[in-house]
C-alpha positions as CSV (number, residue, x, y, z in Angstrom):
1,M,165.2,118.4,83.6
2,S,168.0,121.1,83.4
3,R,168.6,123.2,86.2
4,S,167.4,126.7,85.2
5,S,164.1,124.5,85.0
6,Q,164.4,122.9,88.6
7,K,164.4,126.6,89.8
8,V,161.9,128.0,88.0
9,S,159.7,125.1,89.2
10,H,160.9,125.5,92.8
11,W,160.3,129.2,92.6
12,H,156.7,128.3,91.6
13,S,156.1,126.1,94.1
14,T,157.5,128.8,96.6
15,E,155.3,131.2,95.0
16,S,152.0,128.9,95.5
17,G,152.8,128.2,99.0
18,S,153.0,132.0,100.0
19,I,149.8,132.8,98.0
20,L,147.9,130.1,99.8
21,I,149.0,131.2,103.1
22,I,148.4,134.6,102.3
23,V,144.9,133.4,101.5
24,L,144.6,131.4,104.7
25,W,145.3,134.8,106.4
26,M,143.1,136.9,104.9
27,V,140.1,134.2,105.3
28,T,140.8,133.9,108.8
29,L,141.6,137.6,109.3
30,T,138.3,138.3,107.5
31,A,136.5,135.4,109.6
32,I,137.7,137.5,113.0
33,I,136.4,140.6,111.6
34,A,132.8,139.5,110.6
35,T,132.9,137.2,114.2
36,T,134.1,140.3,116.1
37,L,131.3,143.1,114.0
38,A,128.5,139.9,114.1
39,T,129.1,139.9,117.9
40,E,129.2,143.7,118.3
41,I,126.0,143.8,116.7
42,R,124.0,141.3,118.9
43,L,125.6,143.2,121.9
44,S,123.9,146.7,120.4
45,S,120.8,145.0,119.8
46,R,120.5,143.8,123.2
47,I,121.6,147.2,124.9
48,V,118.8,148.8,122.3
49,H,116.2,146.0,123.8
50,A,117.2,146.3,127.3
51,Q,117.2,150.5,126.7
52,K,114.0,149.8,125.3
53,Q,112.2,148.0,128.0
54,K,113.8,150.6,130.6
55,V,112.1,153.1,128.9
56,S,108.9,151.1,128.5
57,E,109.0,150.0,132.0
58,W,109.6,153.4,133.2
59,A,106.4,155.2,131.3
60,E,104.2,152.2,132.6
61,T,105.5,153.1,136.1
62,L,104.4,156.6,135.7
63,E,101.5,155.6,134.4
64,A,100.4,153.4,137.4
65,L,101.2,155.9,139.7
66,H,99.5,158.8,138.1
67,S,96.6,156.3,138.6
68,A,97.1,155.8,142.4
69,E,97.2,159.4,142.7
70,M,93.8,159.9,141.1
71,E,92.6,157.0,143.0
72,L,93.5,159.0,146.2
73,M,91.7,162.1,145.0
74,L,88.8,160.0,144.0
75,H,88.8,158.8,147.7
76,K,88.8,162.3,149.1
77,M,85.5,162.9,147.1
78,P,82.2,163.3,148.7
79,L,80.3,159.6,148.6
80,P,76.3,160.2,147.6
81,V,74.3,159.8,150.2
82,T,73.2,156.2,149.3
83,D,77.2,155.2,149.4
84,N,77.5,156.7,152.8
85,W,74.4,155.0,154.2
86,E,75.9,151.7,152.5
87,S,79.6,152.3,154.2
88,M,77.9,152.8,157.9
89,K,76.7,149.3,157.5
90,V,78.0,146.8,160.1
91,G,81.0,144.8,159.0
92,A,81.3,146.9,155.7
93,R,84.8,147.4,154.8
94,P,85.8,151.4,154.3
95,A,87.4,151.8,151.1
96,E,90.5,153.8,153.0
97,L,91.3,150.8,154.6
98,S,92.8,149.2,151.1
99,F,95.2,151.3,151.7
100,D,96.9,149.1,153.8
101,G,99.5,147.9,151.2
102,S,97.7,145.3,149.4
103,A,97.3,145.5,145.7
104,V,94.5,148.3,144.8
105,T,92.3,148.2,141.7
106,T,92.0,151.7,140.5
107,A,89.1,153.5,139.0
108,Y,91.4,154.9,136.4
109,P,93.0,152.4,134.0
110,S,96.4,151.2,134.9
111,P,99.4,149.7,133.2
112,S,98.4,145.6,133.4
113,S,102.3,144.9,133.8
114,M,102.3,147.0,137.1
115,N,100.8,146.4,140.8
116,I,100.2,149.5,143.1
117,H,100.4,149.2,146.4
118,I,99.3,152.1,148.7
119,F,100.4,152.7,152.5
120,D,98.1,154.7,154.8
121,H,101.1,156.8,157.2
122,S,98.6,156.1,159.9
123,G,99.9,152.6,160.1
124,K,103.7,154.0,160.5
125,I,105.3,155.0,163.6
126,S,106.0,158.7,163.5
127,L,109.4,159.6,164.6
128,V,107.7,163.4,164.6
129,A,105.6,162.5,167.6
130,L,108.4,160.1,169.2
131,T,108.9,161.6,172.6
132,R,111.7,160.1,174.8
133,N,109.8,158.0,176.8
134,R,108.2,156.2,173.8
135,L,111.3,155.8,172.4
136,R,112.5,154.5,175.2
137,M,109.7,151.5,174.9
138,L,110.9,151.1,171.6
139,L,114.0,150.3,172.4
140,L,113.1,148.3,175.2
141,K,112.0,145.7,173.1
142,T,115.2,144.8,171.2
143,V,117.9,146.5,173.5
144,G,116.1,145.0,176.9
145,D,116.3,146.7,180.2
146,D,120.1,147.6,179.7
147,E,120.2,150.9,181.3
148,I,123.4,152.4,180.6
149,A,122.6,151.3,176.7
150,L,119.3,152.8,176.9
151,E,120.8,156.6,178.7
152,S,123.5,156.6,175.9
153,L,120.6,155.8,172.9
154,L,118.1,157.9,174.3
155,N,121.1,161.1,175.1
156,S,122.2,160.3,171.6
157,W,118.8,160.7,169.6
158,E,118.2,164.1,172.1
159,D,121.8,165.5,170.9
160,W,121.0,164.7,167.1
161,I,117.6,166.8,167.2
162,D,118.3,169.7,169.7
163,K,119.4,172.6,168.2
164,D,122.4,173.2,170.8
165,S,125.8,171.6,170.6
166,L,125.7,170.5,174.4
167,K,126.7,166.7,174.5
168,R,124.3,164.8,176.8
169,I,126.0,162.0,179.1
170,N,127.1,159.3,177.0
171,G,125.3,160.8,174.1
172,A,127.2,162.2,171.2
173,E,127.5,165.9,169.4
174,E,130.1,166.8,166.6
175,K,133.4,166.0,167.8
176,F,131.9,162.1,167.5
177,Y,130.7,162.4,164.6
178,Q,133.6,164.1,163.0
179,A,135.9,161.6,164.5
180,L,134.6,159.3,162.0
181,T,134.9,157.6,158.8
182,P,133.5,159.5,156.9
183,P,132.8,162.5,158.8
184,Y,129.3,163.9,159.2
185,L,127.7,166.6,161.4
186,P,125.0,165.8,163.5
187,R,121.7,167.4,162.4
188,N,121.3,169.7,165.4
189,G,117.2,169.9,164.2
190,P,114.5,167.9,162.6
191,L,115.3,164.7,161.0
192,D,115.1,164.9,156.9
193,S,114.2,161.6,155.9
194,V,113.2,158.3,158.1
195,E,116.8,156.6,157.0
196,E,118.7,159.7,158.8
197,I,117.8,157.6,162.1
198,L,120.9,155.0,161.2
199,D,123.6,158.0,161.2
200,I,122.7,158.0,164.7
201,R,125.3,156.7,167.2
202,G,123.9,153.4,168.0
203,F,121.2,153.2,166.1
204,L,122.5,151.6,162.9
205,P,122.5,147.9,164.8
206,I,119.5,147.9,166.1
207,F,117.3,149.3,162.7
208,G,120.0,148.2,160.0
209,A,118.2,145.4,159.2
210,I,114.1,147.2,159.1
211,E,112.9,148.7,156.3
212,L,112.4,152.3,157.6
213,S,110.2,153.8,155.3
214,S,107.9,151.1,156.2
215,A,108.3,151.3,159.8
216,F,108.6,155.1,160.1
217,T,106.9,158.3,158.8
218,L,107.9,162.1,159.2
219,H,104.6,163.3,157.9
220,T,101.8,162.9,160.7
221,T,102.0,163.9,164.1
222,H,99.7,160.9,165.5
223,N,101.9,159.1,168.2
224,T,99.5,156.3,167.8
225,I,99.0,153.8,164.4
226,N,95.6,152.3,163.1
227,P,95.9,148.3,163.9
228,N,94.0,148.2,160.5
229,L,96.6,149.9,158.7
230,A,99.7,149.1,160.3
231,T,102.6,147.7,158.9
232,L,104.1,144.5,159.8
233,E,107.9,146.4,160.4
234,A,105.8,148.8,162.3
235,L,103.8,146.1,164.3
236,H,107.3,143.9,165.1
237,L,108.6,147.3,166.9
238,L,105.4,148.2,168.5
239,P,106.4,146.9,172.6
240,G,104.2,144.3,174.1
241,L,103.1,142.6,170.9
242,S,104.3,139.2,170.5
243,A,104.8,137.4,166.9
244,S,101.5,135.4,167.1
245,S,99.5,138.4,167.9
246,I,101.1,140.5,165.1
247,E,100.0,137.3,162.7
248,Q,96.7,137.4,164.4
249,I,96.0,141.1,163.6
250,V,97.3,141.4,160.0
251,S,95.2,138.2,159.7
252,L,91.7,139.0,161.3
253,R,91.7,143.0,160.1
254,Q,91.3,141.7,156.2
255,E,88.0,139.4,157.6
256,E,86.4,142.3,159.6
257,P,88.2,145.8,160.6
258,F,88.6,146.7,164.5
259,Q,86.3,148.8,165.1
260,N,87.7,150.0,169.0
261,M,89.7,149.0,171.5
262,E,87.8,146.1,172.6
263,A,87.8,144.7,169.4
264,L,91.7,144.2,170.6
265,T,91.4,142.9,174.1
266,E,89.7,140.1,172.0
267,I,92.5,139.0,170.4
268,L,95.5,140.1,173.0
269,P,96.6,138.8,175.8
270,P,95.9,141.0,178.5
271,E,99.4,141.6,179.3
272,E,100.4,142.3,175.7
273,F,97.3,144.9,175.4
274,S,98.1,146.6,178.6
275,V,101.4,147.4,177.3
276,A,100.3,148.2,173.3
277,R,97.0,149.6,174.1
278,E,98.7,153.3,173.9
279,W,100.4,152.9,170.6
280,F,96.8,152.2,168.7
281,G,94.6,154.8,167.7
282,F,91.5,154.6,164.6
283,H,92.5,157.8,162.6
284,Y,93.5,158.1,159.1
285,S,96.4,160.6,157.3
286,N,96.1,162.5,154.2
287,T,100.2,161.3,153.8
288,Y,100.3,158.2,151.6
289,T,103.2,156.0,150.2
290,I,102.5,154.8,146.5
291,A,104.7,151.3,145.7
292,I,104.8,150.6,142.1
293,V,105.7,147.4,141.6
294,P,106.3,144.6,138.3
295,H,104.3,141.9,138.1
296,S,106.6,139.0,139.2
297,A,105.8,135.0,139.5
298,P,105.1,133.9,143.1
299,E,107.9,131.2,143.2
300,G,109.4,131.5,146.2
301,H,106.7,132.3,148.4
302,S,106.0,129.9,151.3
303,A,102.5,128.5,152.6
304,E,103.8,129.7,155.9
305,N,104.1,133.2,155.1
306,K,102.0,135.3,153.3
307,R,104.3,138.1,152.5
308,R,107.0,138.6,150.3
309,P,109.8,141.0,149.7
310,V,109.9,143.4,146.1
311,I,112.0,145.9,144.8
312,A,109.6,148.8,144.2
313,Y,109.6,152.1,143.0
314,T,108.0,154.4,146.1
315,E,106.6,158.3,146.2
316,D,105.1,159.8,149.3
317,V,102.5,162.1,148.8
318,R,100.2,164.4,150.6
319,V,96.9,164.3,149.7
320,Q,94.9,168.0,150.2
321,G,91.5,167.0,148.5
322,Y,90.0,166.0,145.0
323,K,90.6,169.4,143.2
324,T,94.2,169.7,143.3
325,P,97.1,167.3,142.6
326,P,98.6,165.4,145.5
327,T,101.8,166.8,146.5
328,T,105.2,164.4,146.6
329,V,106.8,164.5,149.1
330,A,109.7,162.4,148.9
331,V,110.9,159.7,145.9
332,R,112.5,156.2,146.8
333,P,113.1,154.5,143.0
334,S,114.3,151.5,144.6
335,V,113.4,150.2,147.6
336,L,112.5,146.8,149.4
337,L,109.3,146.3,150.4
338,T,107.8,143.4,152.3
339,L,104.4,143.5,150.9
340,P,100.8,140.9,151.4
341,T,100.8,138.4,148.5
342,S,97.6,138.6,146.2
343,A,94.5,135.6,146.7
344,T,96.0,133.9,144.0
345,E,99.5,134.0,144.4
346,Q,99.1,132.9,148.1
347,L,96.8,129.8,146.4
348,L,99.7,129.1,144.3
349,A,102.1,128.7,146.9
350,E,99.9,126.6,148.9
351,Q,99.4,124.4,146.1
352,S,103.3,124.2,145.2
353,H,103.8,123.9,149.0
354,N,101.3,120.6,149.3
355,K,103.1,118.8,146.4
356,R,106.6,119.2,148.0
357,G,104.9,117.8,151.0
358,Q,103.6,114.5,149.0
């Protein structure tokens, strides 16, 4: 083969190799682009699907909320005479006692994907009606009889809600709160929300772990709570009550509501009743908390604990009657609540517990 032929052959070989490399790079680049596009399409599809789910869930939440409001309005309607007589039977459970946080089945249709829970505010401790002495009784249960700590807390409380800027002994006014990070001012007036109690000097360590909207209310002036509607959080704060007594109250009121103080004496030890009696009253409120909770599986429930923590959308509403819609007084889009489990959930939990024990 001549030298010129060898050069041509080598050139063709080099050219073929270069073309092959270019083709391979093109194929690789195309594959990368295709993979990237496919990933972006899948991601976009998931985002769109998630957004559609969120929109659908929000629509169902609003539908459930409106059904709950209608239920409260229906509750305010006068009953026929026959129903009045029926509800007066001994042992009958009045409709208003279903507003204790248990799941409510509404007269109007509501989304099957949502549970509705309604809390009557007569089952919560009123911060509006909380005097210095009654606050002292609540703090004694958590702080103990440390007089210096108690006086500091009580004075800080009064400094926060009074209209002046004069600091009480061991209290706190503007100078103290301005030195914090971030700084803020004391209210010097009535509380704006139950969560505001945590801003008062010394109250965060005491009430920080409590779901405040379940324990307290600003929308009733009663200084007592209804034992048939009392939230678990409120009961645990009441002076004099032991954990076992609280469980008895919550359990027995489902079987038969307490009609009077005498009924409480039958389950509470004398030393507990003598302290707790002034905190109980058989009254109702026109303000309610509506909690909307998506259906969830009962995993994690225990047979010993008939309550479960859930994330809920809640609104506080005031119901004046059946002719006008309820007035919204507070909205909390995401609240951790502790709710009673349904009978079905509890049965499944007990069966699961029994299986684990075998």
